[in-house]
TORLUMFI-644622 format. One line per field, with one value per atom (N, C-alpha, C): residue in three letters; atom name; y, x negated, z negated. Coordinates in steps of 0.1 Angstrom, whole numbers, m for minus. Last residue first. Layout:
residuo: c(ala | ...)
atomo: c(CA | ...)
Y: c(Y | ...)
X: c(X | ...)
Z: c(Z | ...)
END
This chain:
residuo: c(ser | ser | ser | leu | leu | leu | asp | asp | asp | thr | thr | thr | ser | ser | ser | lys | lys | lys | asn | asn | asn | leu | leu | leu | arg | arg | arg | ala | ala | ala | ala | ala | ala | leu | leu | leu | lys | lys | lys | ala | ala | ala | tyr | tyr | tyr | ala | ala | ala | leu | leu | leu | leu | leu | leu | arg | arg | arg | glu | glu | glu | glu | glu | glu | arg | arg | arg | asn | asn | asn | met | met | met | ala | ala | ala | ala | ala | ala | ala | ala | ala | val | val | val | gln | gln | gln | asp | asp | asp | ile | ile | ile | val | val | val | glu | glu | glu | ile | ile | ile | ala | ala | ala | asp | asp | asp | val | val | val | tyr | tyr | tyr | ile | ile | ile | leu | leu | leu | pro | pro | pro | pro | pro | pro | val | val | val | lys | lys | lys | lys | lys | lys | asp | asp | asp | arg | arg | arg | thr | thr | thr | lys | lys | lys | thr | thr | thr | lys | lys | lys | val | val | val | glu | glu | glu | ala | ala | ala | gln | gln | gln | leu | leu | leu | val | val | val | gly | gly | gly | glu | glu | glu | thr | thr | thr | arg | arg | arg | val | val | val | leu | leu | leu | lys | lys | lys | phe | phe | phe | ala | ala | ala | lys | lys | lys | glu | glu | glu | gln | gln | gln | asn | asn | asn | glu | glu | glu | asn | asn | asn | ile | ile | ile | val | val | val | phe | phe | phe | ile | ile | ile | glu | glu | glu | phe | phe | phe | asn | asn | asn | lys | lys | lys | glu | glu | glu | asn | asn | asn | glu | glu | glu | met | met | met)
atomo: c(N | CA | C | N | CA | C | N | CA | C | N | CA | C | N | CA | C | N | CA | C | N | CA | C | N | CA | C | N | CA | C | N | CA | C | N | CA | C | N | CA | C | N | CA | C | N | CA | C | N | CA | C | N | CA | C | N | CA | C | N | CA | C | N | CA | C | N | CA | C | N | CA | C | N | CA | C | N | CA | C | N | CA | C | N | CA | C | N | CA | C | N | CA | C | N | CA | C | N | CA | C | N | CA | C | N | CA | C | N | CA | C | N | CA | C | N | CA | C | N | CA | C | N | CA | C | N | CA | C | N | CA | C | N | CA | C | N | CA | C | N | CA | C | N | CA | C | N | CA | C | N | CA | C | N | CA | C | N | CA | C | N | CA | C | N | CA | C | N | CA | C | N | CA | C | N | CA | C | N | CA | C | N | CA | C | N | CA | C | N | CA | C | N | CA | C | N | CA | C | N | CA | C | N | CA | C | N | CA | C | N | CA | C | N | CA | C | N | CA | C | N | CA | C | N | CA | C | N | CA | C | N | CA | C | N | CA | C | N | CA | C | N | CA | C | N | CA | C | N | CA | C | N | CA | C | N | CA | C | N | CA | C | N | CA | C | N | CA | C | N | CA | C | N | CA | C | N | CA | C | N | CA | C | N | CA | C | N | CA | C | N | CA | C)
Y: c(1843 | 1855 | 1860 | 1817 | 1817 | 1831 | 1805 | 1818 | 1817 | 1787 | 1780 | 1795 | 1799 | 1790 | 1785 | 1814 | 1822 | 1814 | 1794 | 1803 | 1809 | 1784 | 1776 | 1785 | 1807 | 1802 | 1793 | 1809 | 1821 | 1815 | 1783 | 1787 | 1799 | 1790 | 1777 | 1781 | 1809 | 1814 | 1802 | 1794 | 1808 | 1811 | 1777 | 1771 | 1785 | 1795 | 1786 | 1783 | 1805 | 1812 | 1807 | 1781 | 1787 | 1797 | 1773 | 1764 | 1771 | 1794 | 1791 | 1783 | 1789 | 1802 | 1801 | 1766 | 1765 | 1780 | 1756 | 1761 | 1762 | 1731 | 1745 | 1744 | 1704 | 1713 | 1725 | 1697 | 1691 | 1697 | 1710 | 1711 | 1706 | 1695 | 1709 | 1714 | 1669 | 1672 | 1686 | 1673 | 1668 | 1670 | 1684 | 1689 | 1684 | 1661 | 1675 | 1682 | 1641 | 1639 | 1653 | 1653 | 1653 | 1650 | 1652 | 1664 | 1664 | 1626 | 1629 | 1645 | 1634 | 1633 | 1634 | 1624 | 1626 | 1624 | 1638 | 1628 | 1634 | 1636 | 1642 | 1632 | 1626 | 1639 | 1646 | 1598 | 1603 | 1617 | 1587 | 1595 | 1600 | 1577 | 1567 | 1576 | 1594 | 1589 | 1579 | 1620 | 1608 | 1604 | 1650 | 1642 | 1628 | 1666 | 1657 | 1655 | 1680 | 1685 | 1677 | 1674 | 1671 | 1676 | 1687 | 1683 | 1682 | 1673 | 1681 | 1678 | 1676 | 1672 | 1680 | 1664 | 1677 | 1668 | 1654 | 1652 | 1666 | 1643 | 1652 | 1652 | 1616 | 1619 | 1632 | 1608 | 1613 | 1617 | 1600 | 1590 | 1596 | 1627 | 1617 | 1607 | 1660 | 1653 | 1641 | 1683 | 1674 | 1665 | 1710 | 1704 | 1697 | 1720 | 1719 | 1709 | 1743 | 1729 | 1730 | 1769 | 1760 | 1747 | 1799 | 1784 | 1776 | 1831 | 1820 | 1808 | 1854 | 1845 | 1835 | 1865 | 1871 | 1862 | 1850 | 1863 | 1869 | 1818 | 1829 | 1842 | 1791 | 1800 | 1808 | 1759 | 1767 | 1777 | 1755 | 1758 | 1763 | 1739 | 1745 | 1744 | 1732 | 1735 | 1744 | 1711 | 1727 | 1726 | 1688 | 1688 | 1703 | 1683 | 1690 | 1690 | 1654 | 1664 | 1671 | 1647 | 1648 | 1658 | 1629 | 1640 | 1641 | 1596 | 1606 | 1618)
X: c(m106 | m102 | m110 | m115 | m107 | m103 | m143 | m134 | m128 | m163 | m149 | m140 | m187 | m183 | m167 | m186 | m185 | m182 | m185 | m176 | m175 | m213 | m202 | m189 | m226 | m228 | m215 | m223 | m221 | m218 | m233 | m220 | m215 | m261 | m254 | m242 | m267 | m268 | m261 | m262 | m255 | m255 | m283 | m268 | m259 | m306 | m304 | m289 | m302 | m303 | m300 | m306 | m291 | m291 | m332 | m322 | m307 | m345 | m347 | m335 | m338 | m335 | m336 | m352 | m338 | m331 | m374 | m371 | m357 | m381 | m374 | m375 | m385 | m396 | m392 | m361 | m365 | m376 | m354 | m346 | m354 | m373 | m374 | m367 | m362 | m376 | m379 | m340 | m339 | m352 | m346 | m336 | m337 | m357 | m364 | m358 | m337 | m351 | m357 | m321 | m316 | m327 | m336 | m333 | m328 | m359 | m347 | m343 | m388 | m384 | m369 | m414 | m398 | m395 | m444 | m437 | m421 | m465 | m454 | m447 | m489 | m490 | m476 | m500 | m491 | m492 | m532 | m519 | m513 | m552 | m542 | m529 | m569 | m561 | m550 | m576 | m575 | m565 | m577 | m583 | m583 | m547 | m556 | m565 | m518 | m532 | m544 | m485 | m496 | m509 | m454 | m465 | m476 | m422 | m433 | m444 | m389 | m398 | m413 | m362 | m373 | m384 | m329 | m344 | m354 | m297 | m306 | m319 | m285 | m292 | m300 | m272 | m262 | m271 | m294 | m286 | m276 | m310 | m311 | m304 | m317 | m307 | m308 | m345 | m337 | m326 | m359 | m348 | m342 | m396 | m384 | m373 | m411 | m407 | m397 | m420 | m425 | m423 | m425 | m418 | m426 | m418 | m431 | m424 | m405 | m400 | m411 | m410 | m417 | m414 | m395 | m390 | m399 | m398 | m397 | m394 | m376 | m386 | m387 | m370 | m371 | m381 | m352 | m365 | m363 | m336 | m336 | m348 | m325 | m336 | m335 | m294 | m302 | m314 | m280 | m292 | m299 | m245 | m258 | m269 | m227 | m235 | m246 | m192 | m207 | m215 | m175 | m176 | m194 | m163 | m175 | m173)
Z: c(m216 | m210 | m202 | m226 | m212 | m207 | m239 | m238 | m225 | m239 | m239 | m241 | m238 | m225 | m226 | m260 | m247 | m237 | m280 | m279 | m268 | m274 | m270 | m272 | m279 | m266 | m263 | m306 | m298 | m284 | m313 | m317 | m308 | m309 | m302 | m303 | m326 | m312 | m306 | m350 | m346 | m331 | m349 | m349 | m344 | m350 | m338 | m338 | m377 | m364 | m352 | m390 | m391 | m381 | m385 | m383 | m380 | m397 | m385 | m378 | m423 | m418 | m404 | m430 | m431 | m422 | m404 | m417 | m417 | m380 | m385 | m398 | m375 | m375 | m382 | m368 | m378 | m385 | m341 | m354 | m367 | m327 | m329 | m343 | m329 | m334 | m337 | m315 | m329 | m336 | m291 | m300 | m315 | m280 | m281 | m293 | m280 | m289 | m292 | m261 | m275 | m284 | m236 | m243 | m256 | m238 | m236 | m243 | m216 | m228 | m229 | m194 | m194 | m209 | m180 | m191 | m193 | m154 | m157 | m172 | m150 | m147 | m152 | m174 | m162 | m163 | m183 | m186 | m173 | m170 | m175 | m181 | m162 | m152 | m157 | m177 | m180 | m170 | m176 | m166 | m167 | m181 | m187 | m174 | m189 | m183 | m188 | m180 | m187 | m180 | m181 | m174 | m183 | m188 | m192 | m186 | m186 | m179 | m184 | m205 | m203 | m197 | m194 | m199 | m199 | m196 | m194 | m204 | m179 | m190 | m189 | m154 | m165 | m178 | m141 | m143 | m154 | m150 | m143 | m147 | m151 | m151 | m145 | m165 | m152 | m159 | m171 | m176 | m163 | m176 | m167 | m174 | m197 | m191 | m183 | m196 | m205 | m199 | m176 | m176 | m185 | m183 | m181 | m184 | m189 | m178 | m174 | m212 | m200 | m189 | m232 | m227 | m216 | m217 | m228 | m224 | m206 | m202 | m215 | m191 | m205 | m203 | m160 | m169 | m181 | m137 | m148 | m156 | m107 | m112 | m125 | m104 | m101 | m109 | m94 | m104 | m99 | m97 | m90 | m100 | m100 | m109 | m98 | m94 | m87 | m95 | m119 | m113 | m105 | m113 | m118 | m111)
END
């Protein structure tokens, strides 16, 4: 298996503010979300599989938002597979 380097990747907005971090553990891409609570029972970091994040976000989108997201993903896929 090819070595995977775990660069720090953050989901950011247009102001370059970090929302959450993406990490790859054991070949699975996950979102690392910081919690802000005084409750000692709640862990300071929560990990969610990236595919679950995508699934839940897509389910919450309306049709127009989903179509725009699919178009953006398709453009990115075309860009990454373009060999010219």
